[in-house]
C-alpha positions as CSV (number, residue, x, y, z in Angstrom):
1,M,36.2,55.4,-93.3
2,K,35.7,52.5,-95.7
3,R,37.5,50.1,-94.1
4,I,35.6,51.1,-90.7
5,L,32.2,50.1,-92.0
6,T,33.1,46.6,-94.2
7,I,34.2,45.8,-90.6
8,A,30.8,46.9,-88.8
9,L,28.9,45.6,-90.8
10,L,30.6,41.9,-91.2
11,L,29.7,42.0,-87.5
12,I,26.0,42.9,-87.4
13,L,26.1,39.5,-90.1
14,T,27.9,37.4,-87.8
15,V,25.3,38.4,-84.8
16,S,22.5,38.3,-87.2
17,L,23.7,34.5,-88.5
18,S,24.2,33.3,-84.5
19,G,20.9,34.2,-84.2
20,C,19.6,31.5,-86.3
21,K,21.3,28.7,-85.2
22,N,19.2,25.1,-84.9
23,N,18.5,24.1,-81.2
24,T,18.3,20.1,-81.0
25,Q,17.2,20.0,-78.1
26,D,13.0,18.8,-77.0
27,P,10.3,20.9,-77.1
28,V,8.5,22.4,-74.6
29,D,4.8,21.8,-73.8
30,Q,3.8,25.6,-74.0
31,S,-0.1,24.9,-73.7
32,G,-0.3,24.6,-69.9
33,E,-2.3,21.2,-69.6
34,P,-1.5,18.7,-66.7
35,T,-0.3,15.4,-67.7
36,A,-2.3,12.0,-67.3
37,F,-0.3,11.0,-64.8
38,E,-1.0,14.5,-62.5
39,V,-4.8,14.1,-63.5
40,I,-4.6,10.9,-61.1
41,Q,-2.5,12.4,-58.5
42,D,-4.7,14.8,-57.8
43,A,-7.6,13.0,-58.1
44,I,-5.9,10.6,-54.8
45,V,-4.8,13.3,-53.3
46,H,-8.7,14.5,-53.2
47,T,-10.1,10.6,-52.1
48,T,-9.9,10.2,-48.7
49,I,-11.2,7.5,-46.7
50,D,-12.0,7.9,-42.8
51,S,-10.2,5.9,-40.0
52,T,-13.6,4.4,-39.5
53,I,-16.4,3.8,-42.0
54,E,-19.9,2.3,-42.1
55,S,-21.8,1.2,-45.0
56,V,-21.5,3.7,-47.9
57,L,-20.9,3.8,-51.6
58,L,-17.4,4.7,-52.3
59,P,-16.6,7.0,-55.3
60,S,-16.5,6.0,-58.3
61,T,-15.1,9.1,-60.1
62,Y,-13.3,11.6,-59.8
63,G,-13.5,14.6,-62.6
64,N,-12.5,12.7,-65.3
65,V,-10.8,9.5,-63.0
66,S,-12.5,6.5,-62.6
67,I,-12.2,4.6,-59.6
68,T,-12.1,0.8,-59.2
69,W,-12.7,-0.9,-55.3
70,S,-11.5,-4.4,-54.0
71,S,-11.0,-5.4,-50.3
72,N,-8.9,-7.7,-48.8
73,I,-12.3,-9.2,-46.8
74,A,-14.6,-10.9,-48.9
75,G,-18.1,-9.9,-48.9
76,T,-17.2,-6.5,-47.7
77,I,-17.6,-4.5,-50.7
78,S,-20.1,-5.3,-53.3
79,S,-19.0,-4.9,-57.5
80,T,-20.8,-1.0,-57.5
81,G,-18.2,-0.1,-54.3
82,L,-20.6,-0.6,-51.7
83,L,-19.1,-2.0,-48.2
84,I,-21.1,-4.2,-46.7
85,Q,-21.1,-3.9,-42.5
86,G,-21.5,-7.2,-40.7
87,T,-21.6,-8.6,-37.1
88,T,-18.2,-7.3,-36.3
89,D,-16.1,-4.2,-36.2
90,Q,-13.7,-5.2,-39.2
91,E,-9.8,-3.9,-40.2
92,I,-10.1,-3.5,-43.9
93,Y,-7.8,-2.9,-46.5
94,L,-9.1,-1.3,-49.8
95,T,-7.5,-0.8,-53.3
96,A,-8.3,1.7,-55.2
97,V,-7.3,1.7,-58.7
98,F,-7.7,5.1,-60.4
99,T,-7.1,5.2,-64.4
100,Y,-7.5,8.5,-66.7
101,E,-7.0,7.8,-71.0
102,D,-4.3,5.1,-70.7
103,K,-2.7,5.6,-67.9
104,L,-3.2,4.4,-63.4
105,L,-2.2,4.5,-60.6
106,T,-3.1,2.4,-57.2
107,K,-3.6,3.1,-53.8
108,L,-4.0,1.4,-50.4
109,Y,-6.3,2.8,-47.8
110,T,-6.8,1.2,-44.3
111,T,-10.0,1.4,-42.1
112,T,-12.5,0.0,-39.8
113,L,-15.7,-1.0,-41.4
114,L,-18.0,-0.9,-38.2
115,R,-20.4,-3.4,-37.1
116,D,-24.2,-3.6,-38.7
117,P,-26.0,-1.3,-36.3
118,N,-29.4,-2.7,-37.3
119,I,-28.8,-6.3,-36.3
120,N,-30.0,-7.3,-33.2
121,Y,-27.3,-8.3,-31.5
122,D,-28.4,-9.6,-28.4
123,L,-30.3,-12.1,-29.6
124,L,-27.6,-13.4,-32.5
125,D,-25.5,-13.9,-29.3
126,V,-28.4,-15.9,-27.6
127,T,-28.7,-17.9,-30.4
128,A,-25.0,-18.6,-31.0
129,A,-25.0,-19.6,-27.7
130,I,-27.4,-22.2,-27.4
131,A,-25.8,-23.6,-30.6
132,E,-22.4,-24.2,-29.8
133,F,-23.8,-25.5,-25.7
134,T,-23.2,-28.9,-25.0
135,F,-22.8,-31.6,-22.3
136,E,-19.7,-33.9,-22.8
137,D,-22.6,-36.8,-21.3
138,L,-26.2,-36.8,-20.5
139,T,-26.3,-40.1,-19.0
140,V,-25.4,-39.2,-15.3
141,Y,-24.9,-40.5,-12.1
142,E,-23.4,-38.2,-10.2
143,D,-24.3,-34.5,-9.5
144,I,-24.6,-32.2,-12.5
145,V,-22.9,-28.9,-13.0
146,F,-25.4,-26.4,-14.4
147,V,-23.7,-23.3,-15.3
148,S,-25.5,-19.5,-14.7
149,S,-23.8,-17.5,-17.4
150,V,-21.8,-17.9,-20.5
151,D,-19.7,-14.5,-21.4
152,D,-22.4,-11.9,-20.2
153,I,-25.5,-14.5,-21.2
154,S,-27.7,-15.8,-18.6
155,I,-29.1,-19.5,-18.3
156,S,-32.2,-20.8,-15.9
157,W,-32.5,-24.2,-15.6
158,A,-35.8,-26.2,-14.7
159,S,-36.2,-29.7,-14.5
160,D,-39.5,-31.6,-15.4
161,N,-38.8,-34.1,-13.1
162,T,-36.7,-33.1,-9.7
163,T,-37.0,-36.3,-8.2
164,C,-34.5,-37.4,-10.7
165,V,-32.6,-34.4,-11.0
166,S,-32.9,-31.1,-8.9
167,N,-32.9,-27.9,-10.5
168,T,-29.7,-27.5,-8.7
169,G,-28.6,-30.5,-10.7
170,I,-28.7,-32.7,-7.2
171,V,-28.6,-36.3,-9.5
172,S,-31.1,-38.9,-6.9
173,R,-30.4,-42.0,-8.0
174,P,-32.9,-44.6,-8.6
175,S,-32.6,-48.1,-6.0
176,E,-31.1,-51.6,-7.7
177,D,-35.0,-52.4,-8.0
178,D,-35.6,-49.5,-9.6
179,E,-34.6,-48.7,-13.7
180,D,-32.5,-45.9,-14.8
181,C,-34.9,-42.3,-14.6
182,T,-34.8,-39.3,-17.1
183,A,-35.4,-35.6,-16.4
184,N,-36.2,-33.0,-19.1
185,F,-33.9,-30.0,-18.4
186,T,-35.6,-26.5,-20.5
187,A,-32.5,-24.2,-20.3
188,T,-32.6,-20.6,-20.8
189,F,-30.7,-18.2,-22.3
190,S,-31.2,-14.5,-22.1
191,K,-29.3,-11.3,-22.7
192,G,-31.1,-7.8,-22.8
193,T,-34.8,-8.2,-23.4
194,E,-33.8,-11.0,-25.6
195,S,-33.9,-14.6,-24.3
196,D,-34.6,-18.4,-26.2
197,S,-34.3,-21.9,-24.5
198,T,-33.7,-25.5,-25.5
199,T,-34.2,-28.4,-24.0
200,F,-31.6,-31.7,-22.6
201,T,-32.4,-34.6,-21.7
202,F,-30.4,-36.6,-18.8
203,T,-30.7,-40.3,-17.6
204,V,-29.9,-40.9,-14.8
205,L,-28.4,-44.7,-14.0
206,S,-30.0,-46.4,-11.5
207,M,-27.9,-47.8,-8.5
208,A,-27.8,-51.0,-10.4
209,T,-25.9,-49.9,-13.1
210,T,-22.3,-50.2,-12.5
211,V,-19.9,-46.9,-13.0
212,D,-16.7,-47.0,-15.5
213,Y,-14.2,-46.1,-12.9
214,S,-11.4,-46.5,-15.6
215,G,-7.9,-45.0,-16.4
216,Y,-6.7,-42.6,-13.3
217,Y,-9.1,-44.5,-11.0
218,E,-8.5,-48.4,-12.9
219,G,-9.4,-50.7,-9.8
220,I,-11.8,-49.4,-7.5
221,Y,-14.8,-50.2,-9.0
222,G,-17.0,-52.1,-6.2
223,L,-14.7,-51.1,-3.3
224,T,-16.2,-49.3,-0.4
225,G,-14.6,-48.3,3.4
226,S,-11.4,-49.5,4.0
227,A,-10.6,-51.3,1.0
228,L,-12.0,-48.0,-1.0
229,H,-10.0,-45.7,0.9
230,S,-6.7,-47.4,1.2
231,A,-7.0,-48.1,-2.5
232,L,-7.6,-44.0,-3.1
233,H,-4.8,-43.7,-1.0
234,T,-2.1,-45.2,-2.9
235,I,-4.0,-44.1,-6.2
236,I,-3.2,-40.3,-5.1
237,N,0.4,-40.6,-3.9
238,T,1.4,-42.1,-6.8
239,G,2.5,-39.7,-9.1
240,F,2.7,-37.0,-6.6
241,V,5.3,-34.3,-6.3
242,G,4.6,-31.3,-3.9
243,V,5.6,-27.9,-4.5
244,T,7.3,-25.7,-1.3
245,Y,4.8,-23.5,0.4
246,G,6.6,-20.9,-0.8
247,V,5.7,-21.3,-4.2
248,A,2.0,-22.1,-3.6
249,R,1.2,-19.0,-3.4
250,D,2.2,-18.3,-7.0
251,I,0.3,-21.3,-8.0
252,L,-2.6,-19.8,-5.8
253,A,-3.5,-17.2,-8.1
254,E,-3.8,-19.3,-11.0
255,T,-6.1,-22.3,-9.1
256,D,-8.4,-19.6,-7.7
257,S,-8.3,-17.3,-10.2
258,D,-11.4,-15.2,-10.7
259,P,-13.1,-16.4,-14.2
260,E,-14.1,-13.1,-14.8
261,N,-11.1,-11.3,-14.2
262,S,-7.5,-12.7,-15.2
263,N,-5.8,-10.3,-12.7
264,N,-7.9,-11.3,-9.4
265,L,-8.7,-14.2,-7.6
266,I,-11.2,-15.3,-5.4
267,L,-11.3,-15.5,-1.5
268,V,-12.4,-18.6,-0.1
269,Y,-14.6,-17.5,2.9
270,E,-15.7,-14.5,1.7
271,Q,-16.3,-15.0,-1.9
272,R,-14.8,-11.7,-2.5
273,S,-12.6,-11.1,-5.6
274,V,-9.5,-9.3,-5.1
275,N,-5.9,-8.3,-6.7
276,D,-4.1,-11.2,-7.4
277,T,-0.4,-10.3,-6.3
278,W,1.7,-10.9,-3.6
279,D,2.1,-8.8,-1.2
280,Y,3.4,-10.2,1.8
281,G,-0.2,-11.1,3.3
282,I,-1.7,-7.9,3.3
283,T,-4.0,-8.1,0.3
284,W,-4.5,-12.3,1.0
285,N,-2.9,-15.2,2.2
286,R,-2.5,-19.1,2.6
287,E,-5.4,-20.5,4.6
288,H,-5.0,-24.3,5.2
289,V,-8.5,-25.5,5.2
290,W,-7.1,-28.7,7.6
291,P,-5.8,-26.7,9.9
292,Q,-1.8,-26.4,10.4
293,S,-1.8,-26.6,13.5
294,L,-4.0,-30.0,13.1
295,L,-2.2,-31.1,10.6
296,G,1.6,-32.1,13.1
297,D,3.7,-30.2,10.8
298,T,4.5,-26.6,10.2
299,A,4.9,-24.5,7.1
300,D,7.8,-23.3,5.3
301,N,8.3,-21.3,2.6
302,G,11.1,-23.3,1.2
303,T,10.0,-26.8,2.4
304,V,7.8,-29.8,0.5
305,N,5.5,-31.3,3.1
306,I,1.6,-31.9,4.5
307,A,1.4,-28.1,5.4
308,S,2.5,-27.2,1.7
309,D,-0.2,-29.3,-0.5
310,L,-2.0,-27.4,-3.1
311,Q,-5.5,-28.9,-2.8
312,N,-5.9,-28.0,1.3
313,L,-4.5,-24.3,1.0
314,K,-6.5,-21.3,-0.6
315,P,-6.1,-17.6,-0.3
316,A,-8.4,-15.9,2.4
317,D,-9.0,-12.6,3.3
318,P,-5.9,-12.3,6.3
319,G,-8.8,-11.0,8.9
320,E,-11.0,-14.0,8.0
321,N,-8.2,-16.7,8.2
322,T,-7.4,-15.3,11.4
323,S,-11.1,-15.5,12.8
324,R,-11.9,-18.4,11.5
325,S,-8.7,-20.1,12.9
326,N,-8.3,-23.6,13.8
327,K,-11.9,-24.0,14.2
328,Y,-13.8,-27.2,13.1
329,F,-16.3,-26.9,10.4
330,D,-20.7,-27.1,11.2
331,N,-23.3,-25.2,10.5
332,F,-22.8,-22.6,13.0
333,T,-19.9,-20.5,14.0
334,D,-19.2,-20.2,17.9
335,T,-15.9,-20.0,19.5
336,Q,-15.2,-23.7,18.5
337,A,-17.0,-24.2,15.3
338,Y,-16.5,-22.2,12.3
339,E,-19.1,-22.3,9.3
340,P,-18.4,-21.1,5.8
341,P,-20.0,-20.1,2.8
342,D,-23.0,-22.1,1.3
343,T,-21.8,-21.6,-1.9
344,V,-18.3,-23.8,-0.4
345,K,-19.4,-25.6,1.8
346,G,-18.8,-28.5,-0.7
347,D,-15.9,-27.7,-1.9
348,I,-14.3,-27.3,2.1
349,A,-15.9,-30.6,2.2
350,R,-13.9,-32.9,-0.6
351,I,-10.5,-30.9,0.7
352,L,-10.8,-32.4,4.2
353,F,-12.2,-35.6,2.4
354,Y,-8.8,-35.8,0.1
355,M,-6.4,-35.0,3.3
356,D,-8.2,-37.8,5.2
357,V,-7.4,-40.1,2.3
358,M,-3.7,-38.7,1.5
359,Y,-1.8,-38.7,4.7
360,D,-2.3,-42.2,7.0
361,T,-1.8,-39.3,10.0
362,L,-4.9,-37.3,9.6
363,T,-8.5,-38.9,10.4
364,L,-12.1,-37.2,9.6
365,V,-14.4,-37.2,13.3
366,D,-18.0,-36.5,14.4
367,S,-16.1,-34.9,17.5
368,S,-14.0,-31.6,19.0
369,P,-11.3,-32.8,17.0
370,S,-7.3,-32.6,18.4
371,T,-4.0,-32.9,16.7
372,Y,-4.5,-34.8,13.8
373,Q,-8.0,-34.7,13.5
374,M,-11.1,-32.2,11.6
375,A,-14.4,-32.4,12.1
376,M,-17.8,-32.7,11.8
377,L,-17.6,-35.8,9.4
378,S,-21.8,-35.7,9.2
379,V,-22.1,-32.1,8.5
380,L,-19.4,-32.5,5.9
381,L,-20.8,-35.5,4.0
382,Q,-24.0,-33.3,3.9
383,W,-22.3,-30.5,2.5
384,N,-21.1,-32.9,-0.2
385,I,-24.3,-33.6,-1.0
386,D,-25.6,-30.2,-1.0
387,D,-23.3,-27.8,-2.6
388,P,-22.1,-30.4,-6.2
389,V,-19.2,-29.5,-7.5
390,D,-18.9,-26.6,-9.8
391,A,-16.7,-25.5,-13.0
392,F,-14.3,-23.2,-11.0
393,E,-14.1,-26.5,-8.0
394,M,-13.3,-28.4,-11.5
395,N,-10.7,-26.4,-12.9
396,R,-8.7,-26.2,-9.7
397,N,-8.8,-29.5,-9.6
398,E,-7.1,-29.7,-13.3
399,I,-4.8,-27.2,-12.7
400,I,-3.0,-29.0,-9.5
401,Y,-3.1,-31.8,-11.5
402,S,-0.6,-30.1,-13.6
403,K,1.2,-28.6,-10.7
404,Q,1.7,-31.7,-8.1
405,G,1.2,-34.8,-10.0
406,N,-2.2,-36.5,-8.3
407,R,-6.0,-35.2,-8.3
408,N,-9.1,-34.6,-5.3
409,P,-10.9,-37.9,-6.1
410,F,-13.9,-36.4,-4.2
411,I,-14.2,-33.5,-7.2
412,D,-14.5,-36.0,-9.8
413,H,-16.8,-38.8,-8.1
414,P,-18.6,-37.2,-5.0
415,E,-20.3,-40.3,-4.5
416,L,-17.1,-41.7,-3.3
417,A,-17.1,-40.1,0.1
418,D,-20.4,-41.7,0.7
419,L,-18.8,-44.9,0.0
420,I,-15.8,-44.6,2.1
421,W,-17.5,-43.1,5.4
422,S,-21.4,-44.0,4.9
423,N,-20.4,-48.0,4.6
C-alpha cells in the first residue's frame, strides 16, 4: 500500500511541475486597443470623395487622424484643403496623407472638379473669341471673307465706308487716279445675352498699286486677256495629277464636308447637310458643274479624264441633279437654264472659269451652249462679284490641291476673271 501511495504522489508532483514551465513566445496584447495602422485604415475607409465635386472644404481630420491633401493640377486646391473651381470641368487626382501618432498612410482619389457655376461663360467666350480673332492682312485688293460665326458665337459686320468695302466684304478698288481707301469695320461678337465688339481697319489698294502674284502664280502680273488665260493654263496643268472618277466620290466627302458636322457633307444646289457615306448615289451623287454631256468625254470609275476633275465635281441631291440636267446657268430656271442658290453662284462661276482655263477644248459663251461650251459668261462674271469667295470654298481649294496637285486661280484671285474676259 505504501508503494502505491508513493507512486501516486510522484505523479501528482510531475504534473504540477509541468504546469509551471516557462513560456518563451511573444506576449499577446490583451488590452483590446487598435494599433495606429488600424486607426488610420478605419479613417481611410470612412473618407470618400464623389466622382464629381464642386468647391468644398476637404476634411482635415477623422477622429484623431489628421489628413492633408494635394492635387496633381496646380490651383485646384488651397493650403487649407478648399477645392477651387475653374472655367472648365477638370479631372483631378487628390492625394490624401493620413497621419496618426508616428504612422502614416496615403490614398489616391480620382474625381472631376466641376467648373464654377458663378462665372459668366457667355461673356468669357465672347471676350476670348475677340482676343483670338485676326486677319492675315488688313491691306487688301480683293473681296474680304467675313465669317458669320466662330463656334457658337455669332459675328455681325458693319462698314463705315461701304463705297470702299461693303458690309458683306465686297471690295471696290479706287481707280488709278485715286488714292487707296480705308474702311473701318465694327465686328460685334454675340452669345446668349452677351455681346462685345472690336474694330478692324482695312486699306484697299487703288488700281495704281501693283498686286503681288508670287509663288504659285509667279509671272502673271501685268497680263490680261488671252495672255493671262494662256499663262494660267500652263500653271494649273503643271503638276496636275488627276484622280479616277471612283476615287473622287470618297474625296468629295472631304472637300465638301459640313463644317458643323464632320460626318456630313453639303449638297451643292440645295445647301442641305446629309450623311457623307457613299450609298451608291441614293443619298447623294456626283454632279458635273460643267455638264458631263458638254465635256466631250464620259465618266468612268476607273478612269482619270476631264470628267473626273475634282474642281468640277460637287455632291448633289440625285433628284436635283436630274432636274438641273445639262442646263446652262442663268438668273432664272426654265427648260434650258438653271439658277442655283445665291450662296453658291460665285462658287459655280469660279468652277466654270477654272474649267475654261484648264482645258483647251472648253469655252465659256454668252449663248445657248453646244458640246465643249457652257454659259452664260456675262452672268457668271457678275456672280463672281456678287458672291465672293468664302472659307468653305478656300478650304475646298486647299484639299483639292493636296489631292490632284493644282489650284483654282479664281478662288485665290477672283479679280483674274475680269482681267481675262473683260479685256
